[in-house]
C-alpha positions in Angstrom: -57.0 51.2 62.5 -59.6 50.0 64.9 -59.7 53.3 66.7 -60.4 55.1 63.4 -63.2 52.7 62.5 -64.7 53.0 66.0 -64.5 56.8 65.8 -66.2 56.8 62.4 -69.0 54.6 63.7 -69.5 57.0 66.6 -69.6 60.0 64.3 -72.1 58.2 62.0 -74.3 57.4 65.0 -74.0 61.0 66.3 -75.0 62.4 62.9 -78.0 60.0 62.7 -79.2 61.0 66.2 -78.7 64.7 65.4 -80.8 64.3 62.2 -83.6 62.4 64.0 -83.7 65.0 66.8 -83.8 67.8 64.2 -86.7 66.0 62.4 -88.6 65.7 65.7 -88.1 69.4 66.3 -89.3 70.3 62.8 -92.4 68.2 63.3 -93.1 69.8 66.7 -92.7 73.3 65.2 -95.1 72.4 62.4 -97.7 70.9 64.8 -97.5 74.0 67.0 -97.5 76.3 63.9 -94.4 78.0 65.2 -91.8 79.5 62.8 -88.1 78.8 63.1 -87.7 82.6 63.7 -90.2 82.5 66.5 -88.6 79.5 68.1 -85.1 81.0 67.7 -86.3 84.2 69.5 -87.8 82.1 72.3 -84.5 80.3 72.8 -82.5 83.5 72.6 -80.5 82.5 69.6 -80.1 83.9 66.1 -82.3 82.5 63.3 -79.2 81.2 61.5 -78.0 79.3 64.5 -81.5 77.8 65.0 -81.6 76.9 61.3 -78.3 75.0 61.5 -79.7 73.0 64.5 -83.1 72.3 63.0 -81.5 71.1 59.8 -79.2 68.8 61.7 -75.9 70.5 60.8 -75.1 71.2 64.4 -76.6 69.6 67.5 -79.0 71.1 70.0 -77.8 70.9 73.6 -80.0 69.5 76.3 -80.9 72.9 77.8 -82.0 74.2 74.4 -84.2 71.1 73.9 -85.7 71.5 77.4 -86.5 75.2 76.8 -87.9 74.4 73.3 -90.1 71.6 74.7 -91.5 74.0 77.3 -92.0 76.7 74.7 -93.8 74.3 72.4 -95.7 72.6 75.3 -94.5 69.1 74.3 -92.8 66.5 76.4 -89.0 66.6 76.2 -89.0 63.0 75.2 -91.0 63.8 72.0 -88.0 65.9 70.8 -85.3 63.4 71.6 -86.9 60.1 70.7 -84.7 58.2 68.2 -85.2 55.0 66.4 -83.0 52.2 67.7 -80.6 50.9 65.1 
């Protein structure tokens, strides 16, 4: 039982982090006036895949976020900053 509860807490934390990173990415895209399609192309992924990531349905990986930070000319830390809980 404890394992299941612990696993659920980890998943909830992962989902919250994924959502915050996605929010940061959306804000950076807006500030840079870059479309999702443009960012997807720069990262070499399909617009659908990028959309799932930017909406928090699936997570960005570190390499994708590093490339996106470079493309948007923002610090990597700006994309991955999350509020402590």
